[in-house]
Chimera marker file (.cmm) of the C-alpha trace (Angstrom):
<marker_set name="trace">
<marker id="1" x="147.182" y="141.990" z="72.377" r="1" g="1" b="0" radius="0.5"/>
<marker id="2" x="150.757" y="140.529" z="71.815" r="1" g="1" b="0" radius="0.5"/>
<marker id="3" x="149.570" y="137.481" z="73.889" r="1" g="1" b="0" radius="0.5"/>
<marker id="4" x="146.328" y="136.698" z="72.081" r="1" g="1" b="0" radius="0.5"/>
<marker id="5" x="148.333" y="136.179" z="69.180" r="1" g="1" b="0" radius="0.5"/>
<marker id="6" x="150.916" y="134.266" z="70.243" r="1" g="1" b="0" radius="0.5"/>
<marker id="7" x="148.019" y="132.127" z="72.095" r="1" g="1" b="0" radius="0.5"/>
<marker id="8" x="146.262" y="131.925" z="68.567" r="1" g="1" b="0" radius="0.5"/>
<marker id="9" x="150.331" y="130.861" z="67.178" r="1" g="1" b="0" radius="0.5"/>
<marker id="10" x="150.708" y="128.317" z="69.946" r="1" g="1" b="0" radius="0.5"/>
<marker id="11" x="147.122" y="126.508" z="69.155" r="1" g="1" b="0" radius="0.5"/>
<marker id="12" x="147.960" y="125.531" z="66.241" r="1" g="1" b="0" radius="0.5"/>
<marker id="13" x="147.822" y="122.001" z="64.900" r="1" g="1" b="0" radius="0.5"/>
<marker id="14" x="149.207" y="122.039" z="61.147" r="1" g="1" b="0" radius="0.5"/>
<marker id="15" x="152.934" y="121.106" z="60.976" r="1" g="1" b="0" radius="0.5"/>
<marker id="16" x="154.035" y="123.154" z="57.549" r="1" g="1" b="0" radius="0.5"/>
<marker id="17" x="158.061" y="122.955" z="56.068" r="1" g="1" b="0" radius="0.5"/>
<marker id="18" x="160.041" y="125.670" z="57.133" r="1" g="1" b="0" radius="0.5"/>
<marker id="19" x="158.168" y="126.161" z="60.147" r="1" g="1" b="0" radius="0.5"/>
<marker id="20" x="160.490" y="126.950" z="62.647" r="1" g="1" b="0" radius="0.5"/>
<marker id="21" x="162.559" y="129.381" z="60.401" r="1" g="1" b="0" radius="0.5"/>
<marker id="22" x="158.838" y="131.284" z="60.091" r="1" g="1" b="0" radius="0.5"/>
<marker id="23" x="158.688" y="130.960" z="64.431" r="1" g="1" b="0" radius="0.5"/>
<marker id="24" x="161.801" y="132.558" z="64.657" r="1" g="1" b="0" radius="0.5"/>
<marker id="25" x="160.782" y="135.354" z="62.112" r="1" g="1" b="0" radius="0.5"/>
<marker id="26" x="157.129" y="135.829" z="63.774" r="1" g="1" b="0" radius="0.5"/>
<marker id="27" x="158.769" y="135.473" z="67.408" r="1" g="1" b="0" radius="0.5"/>
<marker id="28" x="161.110" y="138.519" z="66.496" r="1" g="1" b="0" radius="0.5"/>
<marker id="29" x="158.367" y="140.578" z="64.926" r="1" g="1" b="0" radius="0.5"/>
<marker id="30" x="156.375" y="139.767" z="68.205" r="1" g="1" b="0" radius="0.5"/>
<marker id="31" x="158.844" y="141.376" z="70.294" r="1" g="1" b="0" radius="0.5"/>
<marker id="32" x="158.888" y="144.462" z="67.748" r="1" g="1" b="0" radius="0.5"/>
<marker id="33" x="155.307" y="145.085" z="68.065" r="1" g="1" b="0" radius="0.5"/>
<marker id="34" x="155.584" y="144.690" z="71.745" r="1" g="1" b="0" radius="0.5"/>
<marker id="35" x="158.366" y="147.109" z="72.232" r="1" g="1" b="0" radius="0.5"/>
<marker id="36" x="156.575" y="149.560" z="69.696" r="1" g="1" b="0" radius="0.5"/>
<marker id="37" x="153.502" y="149.443" z="71.954" r="1" g="1" b="0" radius="0.5"/>
<marker id="38" x="154.841" y="150.022" z="74.877" r="1" g="1" b="0" radius="0.5"/>
<marker id="39" x="156.727" y="152.770" z="73.357" r="1" g="1" b="0" radius="0.5"/>
<marker id="40" x="153.541" y="154.385" z="71.612" r="1" g="1" b="0" radius="0.5"/>
<marker id="41" x="152.142" y="154.191" z="75.395" r="1" g="1" b="0" radius="0.5"/>
<marker id="42" x="154.985" y="156.497" z="76.973" r="1" g="1" b="0" radius="0.5"/>
<marker id="43" x="154.454" y="159.821" z="75.553" r="1" g="1" b="0" radius="0.5"/>
<marker id="44" x="150.642" y="159.236" z="76.165" r="1" g="1" b="0" radius="0.5"/>
<marker id="45" x="150.833" y="158.668" z="79.535" r="1" g="1" b="0" radius="0.5"/>
<marker id="46" x="153.367" y="161.755" z="80.418" r="1" g="1" b="0" radius="0.5"/>
<marker id="47" x="150.629" y="163.325" z="77.955" r="1" g="1" b="0" radius="0.5"/>
<marker id="48" x="147.927" y="162.575" z="80.662" r="1" g="1" b="0" radius="0.5"/>
<marker id="49" x="149.622" y="163.335" z="83.705" r="1" g="1" b="0" radius="0.5"/>
<marker id="50" x="150.917" y="166.988" z="82.434" r="1" g="1" b="0" radius="0.5"/>
<marker id="51" x="147.428" y="167.924" z="81.969" r="1" g="1" b="0" radius="0.5"/>
<marker id="52" x="146.136" y="166.829" z="85.016" r="1" g="1" b="0" radius="0.5"/>
<marker id="53" x="148.798" y="168.418" z="87.069" r="1" g="1" b="0" radius="0.5"/>
<marker id="54" x="147.833" y="171.815" z="84.970" r="1" g="1" b="0" radius="0.5"/>
<marker id="55" x="145.897" y="173.889" z="87.506" r="1" g="1" b="0" radius="0.5"/>
<marker id="56" x="142.517" y="173.323" z="85.660" r="1" g="1" b="0" radius="0.5"/>
<marker id="57" x="143.101" y="169.496" z="83.954" r="1" g="1" b="0" radius="0.5"/>
<marker id="58" x="140.742" y="167.507" z="86.649" r="1" g="1" b="0" radius="0.5"/>
<marker id="59" x="138.034" y="170.063" z="86.526" r="1" g="1" b="0" radius="0.5"/>
<marker id="60" x="137.977" y="169.834" z="82.623" r="1" g="1" b="0" radius="0.5"/>
<marker id="61" x="137.727" y="166.717" z="83.028" r="1" g="1" b="0" radius="0.5"/>
<marker id="62" x="135.174" y="166.779" z="85.192" r="1" g="1" b="0" radius="0.5"/>
<marker id="63" x="132.729" y="169.382" z="84.043" r="1" g="1" b="0" radius="0.5"/>
<marker id="64" x="134.043" y="168.947" z="80.103" r="1" g="1" b="0" radius="0.5"/>
<marker id="65" x="133.375" y="165.348" z="79.867" r="1" g="1" b="0" radius="0.5"/>
<marker id="66" x="136.883" y="165.268" z="78.765" r="1" g="1" b="0" radius="0.5"/>
<marker id="67" x="139.533" y="162.395" z="78.771" r="1" g="1" b="0" radius="0.5"/>
<marker id="68" x="142.856" y="163.487" z="79.704" r="1" g="1" b="0" radius="0.5"/>
<marker id="69" x="143.985" y="163.501" z="76.364" r="1" g="1" b="0" radius="0.5"/>
<marker id="70" x="141.358" y="164.938" z="74.506" r="1" g="1" b="0" radius="0.5"/>
<marker id="71" x="141.774" y="167.959" z="76.650" r="1" g="1" b="0" radius="0.5"/>
<marker id="72" x="145.164" y="168.342" z="76.386" r="1" g="1" b="0" radius="0.5"/>
<marker id="73" x="144.876" y="168.319" z="72.699" r="1" g="1" b="0" radius="0.5"/>
<marker id="74" x="142.415" y="170.915" z="72.867" r="1" g="1" b="0" radius="0.5"/>
<marker id="75" x="144.969" y="172.997" z="75.223" r="1" g="1" b="0" radius="0.5"/>
<marker id="76" x="147.790" y="173.037" z="72.860" r="1" g="1" b="0" radius="0.5"/>
<marker id="77" x="145.040" y="174.311" z="70.490" r="1" g="1" b="0" radius="0.5"/>
<marker id="78" x="143.018" y="176.788" z="71.420" r="1" g="1" b="0" radius="0.5"/>
<marker id="79" x="145.280" y="177.838" z="74.281" r="1" g="1" b="0" radius="0.5"/>
<marker id="80" x="144.680" y="178.520" z="77.844" r="1" g="1" b="0" radius="0.5"/>
<marker id="81" x="140.802" y="179.834" z="78.472" r="1" g="1" b="0" radius="0.5"/>
<marker id="82" x="141.641" y="181.642" z="81.442" r="1" g="1" b="0" radius="0.5"/>
<marker id="83" x="143.728" y="184.220" z="79.920" r="1" g="1" b="0" radius="0.5"/>
<marker id="84" x="142.822" y="187.391" z="79.466" r="1" g="1" b="0" radius="0.5"/>
<marker id="85" x="142.934" y="188.578" z="76.048" r="1" g="1" b="0" radius="0.5"/>
<marker id="86" x="144.962" y="191.281" z="74.703" r="1" g="1" b="0" radius="0.5"/>
<marker id="87" x="143.847" y="195.021" z="75.503" r="1" g="1" b="0" radius="0.5"/>
<link id1="1" id2="2" r="1" g="1" b="0" radius="0.2"/>
<link id1="2" id2="3" r="1" g="1" b="0" radius="0.2"/>
<link id1="3" id2="4" r="1" g="1" b="0" radius="0.2"/>
<link id1="4" id2="5" r="1" g="1" b="0" radius="0.2"/>
<link id1="5" id2="6" r="1" g="1" b="0" radius="0.2"/>
<link id1="6" id2="7" r="1" g="1" b="0" radius="0.2"/>
<link id1="7" id2="8" r="1" g="1" b="0" radius="0.2"/>
<link id1="8" id2="9" r="1" g="1" b="0" radius="0.2"/>
<link id1="9" id2="10" r="1" g="1" b="0" radius="0.2"/>
<link id1="10" id2="11" r="1" g="1" b="0" radius="0.2"/>
<link id1="11" id2="12" r="1" g="1" b="0" radius="0.2"/>
<link id1="12" id2="13" r="1" g="1" b="0" radius="0.2"/>
<link id1="13" id2="14" r="1" g="1" b="0" radius="0.2"/>
<link id1="14" id2="15" r="1" g="1" b="0" radius="0.2"/>
<link id1="15" id2="16" r="1" g="1" b="0" radius="0.2"/>
<link id1="16" id2="17" r="1" g="1" b="0" radius="0.2"/>
<link id1="17" id2="18" r="1" g="1" b="0" radius="0.2"/>
<link id1="18" id2="19" r="1" g="1" b="0" radius="0.2"/>
<link id1="19" id2="20" r="1" g="1" b="0" radius="0.2"/>
<link id1="20" id2="21" r="1" g="1" b="0" radius="0.2"/>
<link id1="21" id2="22" r="1" g="1" b="0" radius="0.2"/>
<link id1="22" id2="23" r="1" g="1" b="0" radius="0.2"/>
<link id1="23" id2="24" r="1" g="1" b="0" radius="0.2"/>
<link id1="24" id2="25" r="1" g="1" b="0" radius="0.2"/>
<link id1="25" id2="26" r="1" g="1" b="0" radius="0.2"/>
<link id1="26" id2="27" r="1" g="1" b="0" radius="0.2"/>
<link id1="27" id2="28" r="1" g="1" b="0" radius="0.2"/>
<link id1="28" id2="29" r="1" g="1" b="0" radius="0.2"/>
<link id1="29" id2="30" r="1" g="1" b="0" radius="0.2"/>
<link id1="30" id2="31" r="1" g="1" b="0" radius="0.2"/>
<link id1="31" id2="32" r="1" g="1" b="0" radius="0.2"/>
<link id1="32" id2="33" r="1" g="1" b="0" radius="0.2"/>
<link id1="33" id2="34" r="1" g="1" b="0" radius="0.2"/>
<link id1="34" id2="35" r="1" g="1" b="0" radius="0.2"/>
<link id1="35" id2="36" r="1" g="1" b="0" radius="0.2"/>
<link id1="36" id2="37" r="1" g="1" b="0" radius="0.2"/>
<link id1="37" id2="38" r="1" g="1" b="0" radius="0.2"/>
<link id1="38" id2="39" r="1" g="1" b="0" radius="0.2"/>
<link id1="39" id2="40" r="1" g="1" b="0" radius="0.2"/>
<link id1="40" id2="41" r="1" g="1" b="0" radius="0.2"/>
<link id1="41" id2="42" r="1" g="1" b="0" radius="0.2"/>
<link id1="42" id2="43" r="1" g="1" b="0" radius="0.2"/>
<link id1="43" id2="44" r="1" g="1" b="0" radius="0.2"/>
<link id1="44" id2="45" r="1" g="1" b="0" radius="0.2"/>
<link id1="45" id2="46" r="1" g="1" b="0" radius="0.2"/>
<link id1="46" id2="47" r="1" g="1" b="0" radius="0.2"/>
<link id1="47" id2="48" r="1" g="1" b="0" radius="0.2"/>
<link id1="48" id2="49" r="1" g="1" b="0" radius="0.2"/>
<link id1="49" id2="50" r="1" g="1" b="0" radius="0.2"/>
<link id1="50" id2="51" r="1" g="1" b="0" radius="0.2"/>
<link id1="51" id2="52" r="1" g="1" b="0" radius="0.2"/>
<link id1="52" id2="53" r="1" g="1" b="0" radius="0.2"/>
<link id1="53" id2="54" r="1" g="1" b="0" radius="0.2"/>
<link id1="54" id2="55" r="1" g="1" b="0" radius="0.2"/>
<link id1="55" id2="56" r="1" g="1" b="0" radius="0.2"/>
<link id1="56" id2="57" r="1" g="1" b="0" radius="0.2"/>
<link id1="57" id2="58" r="1" g="1" b="0" radius="0.2"/>
<link id1="58" id2="59" r="1" g="1" b="0" radius="0.2"/>
<link id1="59" id2="60" r="1" g="1" b="0" radius="0.2"/>
<link id1="60" id2="61" r="1" g="1" b="0" radius="0.2"/>
<link id1="61" id2="62" r="1" g="1" b="0" radius="0.2"/>
<link id1="62" id2="63" r="1" g="1" b="0" radius="0.2"/>
<link id1="63" id2="64" r="1" g="1" b="0" radius="0.2"/>
<link id1="64" id2="65" r="1" g="1" b="0" radius="0.2"/>
<link id1="65" id2="66" r="1" g="1" b="0" radius="0.2"/>
<link id1="66" id2="67" r="1" g="1" b="0" radius="0.2"/>
<link id1="67" id2="68" r="1" g="1" b="0" radius="0.2"/>
<link id1="68" id2="69" r="1" g="1" b="0" radius="0.2"/>
<link id1="69" id2="70" r="1" g="1" b="0" radius="0.2"/>
<link id1="70" id2="71" r="1" g="1" b="0" radius="0.2"/>
<link id1="71" id2="72" r="1" g="1" b="0" radius="0.2"/>
<link id1="72" id2="73" r="1" g="1" b="0" radius="0.2"/>
<link id1="73" id2="74" r="1" g="1" b="0" radius="0.2"/>
<link id1="74" id2="75" r="1" g="1" b="0" radius="0.2"/>
<link id1="75" id2="76" r="1" g="1" b="0" radius="0.2"/>
<link id1="76" id2="77" r="1" g="1" b="0" radius="0.2"/>
<link id1="77" id2="78" r="1" g="1" b="0" radius="0.2"/>
<link id1="78" id2="79" r="1" g="1" b="0" radius="0.2"/>
<link id1="79" id2="80" r="1" g="1" b="0" radius="0.2"/>
<link id1="80" id2="81" r="1" g="1" b="0" radius="0.2"/>
<link id1="81" id2="82" r="1" g="1" b="0" radius="0.2"/>
<link id1="82" id2="83" r="1" g="1" b="0" radius="0.2"/>
<link id1="83" id2="84" r="1" g="1" b="0" radius="0.2"/>
<link id1="84" id2="85" r="1" g="1" b="0" radius="0.2"/>
<link id1="85" id2="86" r="1" g="1" b="0" radius="0.2"/>
<link id1="86" id2="87" r="1" g="1" b="0" radius="0.2"/>
</marker_set>
């Protein structure tokens, strides 16, 4: 995504006043966006790994057709379906 934005900006042929100053601002914003994108991906990866390490995680992905993200959310919201109801 970030590389695509940079490619479009590099391909422009019109030169504007203060373009260099705006280029710095846009470059800094792109760096921030890239950092935020990487930070956002980190917990998703951790959740996926945790769900797949759950003893029925891979089975639920295969049988139910859930992805690890949906499976983890379902497990968090409705709990462990293998536990017995209270007597």
